[in-house]
C-alpha positions as CSV (number, residue, x, y, z in Angstrom):
1,M,-88.5,78.8,250.9
2,A,-88.4,82.3,249.6
3,L,-88.2,82.9,245.9
4,I,-85.8,85.9,244.9
5,A,-86.4,87.7,241.5
6,I,-83.3,88.5,239.7
7,S,-83.4,91.2,237.1
8,P,-81.4,91.1,234.0
9,L,-78.4,92.9,233.6
10,P,-78.0,96.5,232.7
11,S,-76.0,95.4,229.9
12,M,-78.7,93.1,229.0
13,L,-81.2,95.3,228.6
14,A,-79.2,97.7,226.9
15,M,-78.8,94.7,224.1
16,W,-82.5,94.4,223.9
17,S,-83.0,98.0,223.4
18,D,-80.3,97.9,220.6
19,M,-81.9,95.2,219.0
20,R,-85.6,96.4,219.0
21,A,-84.0,99.4,217.4
22,C,-82.6,98.0,214.7
23,Q,-85.7,95.7,214.2
24,E,-87.6,99.1,214.2
25,K,-85.5,101.0,211.7
26,I,-85.3,97.3,209.5
27,R,-89.1,97.3,209.1
28,D,-89.2,100.7,208.5
29,T,-87.0,100.7,205.6
30,P,-88.9,99.7,202.2
31,I,-88.1,97.3,200.1
32,G,-85.1,98.0,197.4
33,Q,-83.8,100.6,199.5
34,T,-80.3,100.4,202.0
35,I,-80.0,100.1,205.4
36,D,-76.6,100.1,207.5
37,F,-76.2,96.9,209.8
38,G,-72.9,95.9,211.0
39,T,-69.3,97.0,210.2
40,Y,-66.0,96.6,208.6
41,S,-64.1,95.4,211.2
42,A,-60.4,96.1,211.2
43,E,-60.0,92.8,212.8
44,L,-60.6,91.1,209.5
45,P,-57.3,91.0,207.6
46,A,-59.8,92.4,204.4
47,Y,-60.3,95.7,206.1
48,R,-57.3,96.0,208.4
49,G,-55.5,99.5,206.9
50,T,-57.9,100.4,204.8
51,S,-60.4,103.6,204.3
52,V,-63.4,101.6,204.9
53,A,-62.1,99.9,208.3
54,G,-64.8,100.8,211.2
55,K,-67.0,102.2,208.7
56,P,-70.6,100.5,208.6
57,I,-71.7,97.8,206.0
58,R,-74.4,98.7,203.7
59,W,-77.4,96.8,202.5
60,V,-80.0,96.1,200.1
61,V,-83.6,95.3,201.5
62,L,-84.8,92.5,199.0
63,D,-88.0,91.2,200.6
64,K,-89.6,90.9,203.6
65,Q,-91.9,87.9,204.8
66,D,-92.9,85.8,207.7
67,G,-91.7,88.5,210.3
68,R,-88.0,88.2,208.3
69,A,-86.6,90.9,205.9
70,L,-83.6,89.3,203.6
71,L,-80.6,91.5,203.4
72,V,-78.0,91.5,200.7
73,T,-74.4,93.8,201.0
74,E,-74.5,96.7,198.6
75,Q,-71.0,96.1,197.4
76,C,-68.5,92.8,197.4
77,V,-67.2,93.2,200.9
78,D,-64.2,90.5,199.8
79,Y,-62.6,89.0,197.1
80,L,-62.6,84.9,198.0
81,P,-62.5,81.9,196.2
82,F,-65.8,80.0,196.5
83,D,-63.9,76.9,198.0
84,E,-60.1,76.7,198.5
85,V,-60.1,73.2,197.2
86,G,-62.1,73.5,194.8
87,D,-64.6,70.7,195.3
88,A,-67.7,71.5,197.4
89,E,-70.6,69.8,196.3
90,D,-72.8,72.8,197.7
91,F,-72.1,76.2,199.4
92,E,-72.6,75.2,202.9
93,S,-69.5,72.5,202.2
94,S,-67.4,75.6,201.0
95,T,-64.4,77.3,202.8
96,L,-66.6,80.7,201.6
97,H,-69.4,79.5,204.2
98,G,-66.6,78.7,206.9
99,Y,-65.3,82.0,206.5
100,L,-68.3,84.2,206.6
101,N,-69.9,82.0,209.7
102,C,-66.8,82.0,211.8
103,S,-64.6,85.1,211.3
104,F,-67.2,87.6,209.5
105,M,-69.8,86.8,211.8
106,D,-68.1,86.8,214.4
107,F,-66.3,90.6,214.0
108,A,-68.6,92.3,211.6
109,F,-71.7,92.5,213.9
110,S,-72.3,93.0,217.4
111,D,-74.3,90.9,220.1
112,A,-77.1,92.7,219.5
113,E,-76.8,92.6,215.4
114,R,-75.9,88.7,215.8
115,G,-78.9,88.5,217.8
116,L,-81.5,89.6,215.0
117,I,-79.7,87.1,212.3
118,D,-81.7,84.0,211.5
119,G,-79.8,81.4,210.3
120,D,-76.4,81.6,208.2
121,V,-74.7,84.0,206.6
122,T,-75.0,83.1,203.3
123,I,-74.7,84.4,199.5
124,L,-77.6,84.6,197.1
125,N,-79.0,81.8,194.8
126,S,-78.6,82.3,191.2
127,F,-82.4,81.3,190.6
128,L,-83.1,84.6,192.7
129,L,-81.0,86.5,190.9
130,C,-83.1,85.7,187.6
131,E,-86.0,87.5,188.9
132,P,-87.0,90.9,186.9
133,A,-87.7,92.8,189.8
134,L,-83.7,93.2,190.4
135,S,-82.2,96.2,189.0
136,D,-79.3,96.6,186.9
137,D,-77.8,98.4,190.0
138,F,-78.1,95.6,191.9
139,R,-76.5,93.6,189.1
140,Y,-73.6,95.7,188.7
141,A,-71.9,95.0,192.2
142,K,-68.8,97.2,192.5
143,S,-65.9,96.4,195.6
144,V,-66.0,98.3,198.8
145,K,-62.1,98.8,198.9
146,D,-61.7,99.9,195.2
147,D,-64.7,100.7,193.9
148,K,-64.1,98.5,190.4
149,V,-67.4,96.3,189.4
150,K,-66.6,92.6,190.3
151,D,-67.7,89.5,189.4
152,W,-69.3,88.1,192.7
153,W,-70.4,84.4,193.9
154,T,-73.7,83.0,193.6
155,S,-74.7,80.0,195.8
156,T,-75.7,77.1,193.2
157,V,-73.2,74.5,192.3
158,E,-73.4,72.5,189.1
159,K,-71.8,69.6,187.6
160,Y,-69.8,70.2,184.3
161,S,-71.2,67.8,181.9
162,G,-69.4,69.6,178.8
163,S,-67.6,68.2,175.8
164,S,-64.4,66.1,176.0
165,D,-62.7,68.9,174.0
166,Y,-62.4,70.7,176.8
167,S,-60.8,68.1,178.9
168,D,-57.5,69.6,179.4
169,F,-59.0,72.3,181.5
170,Y,-62.2,70.2,183.2
171,Y,-63.1,66.8,184.0
172,V,-66.6,65.4,183.9
173,G,-68.2,65.7,187.0
174,Q,-66.2,68.7,188.2
175,P,-68.3,71.0,190.7
176,L,-68.7,74.5,189.2
177,A,-69.8,77.8,191.1
178,N,-72.3,79.9,189.7
179,Y,-71.8,83.6,189.6
180,A,-73.0,87.2,188.5
181,C,-70.4,88.5,185.9
182,K,-69.5,92.3,185.4
183,M,-72.3,92.7,182.7
184,G,-74.7,91.3,185.1
185,D,-75.5,88.0,183.5
186,I,-75.7,85.2,185.5
187,K,-73.4,82.4,184.4
188,F,-74.5,78.8,185.3
189,G,-72.8,75.3,185.4
190,D,-70.5,75.0,182.1
191,D,-70.7,78.4,181.8
192,G,-69.7,78.9,185.5
193,S,-66.3,79.8,187.5
194,E,-63.9,77.1,189.0
195,Q,-64.4,77.1,192.8
196,D,-61.2,78.3,193.3
197,D,-60.8,81.2,191.6
198,L,-60.8,84.9,193.2
199,L,-64.3,86.5,192.8
200,G,-66.6,89.1,194.7
201,V,-68.6,88.1,197.8
202,R,-71.3,89.7,198.7
203,P,-73.2,88.2,202.5
204,A,-77.2,87.9,202.3
205,I,-78.8,87.5,205.6
206,W,-82.0,87.0,207.4
207,V,-82.8,89.0,210.0
208,K,-85.9,88.9,212.5
209,L,-88.0,91.7,212.7
210,N,-89.8,90.8,215.7
């Protein structure tokens, strides 16, 4: 039986070429500098009819290790609750995680860009944000739509264990989501925000460099 070699489709070759070019660009971008990756798609309600629709999303290169780079958006790209119900036990069970890994993932990135993303679209952990290497400019995040400084979500959820004096507002064991406040401080646990509050969202992704 004769074997017939099947060549990749031209569209597949073009996608591979785009992926390699994007990887090279990220590899050449120093940690702490910014890079464009993805688009503020008009298919997403947050950008429809706004001045940012169709523009590239700008990311800060935070780290490079094991053939990957960690990127986080330079600005808050949306203004959403951590969890619409308010009882998520971690980021993976939140409605914010669902939004970032369905609608945002589908519309913000091209096929080539999605092929480079390693794992889920996420948000940064509070403990990473406490590292002294992060600059004040990084902490004071502005909204991409109105240029105002916003509080923004981080990925750690903690249980409320405060005084019963606050029982009118919280109940013992209620999960609270941590966030970075407008002044650049990290608000943990009892000092954190209720999950159904509206705060800024700064997605983070790992991308493959090889």
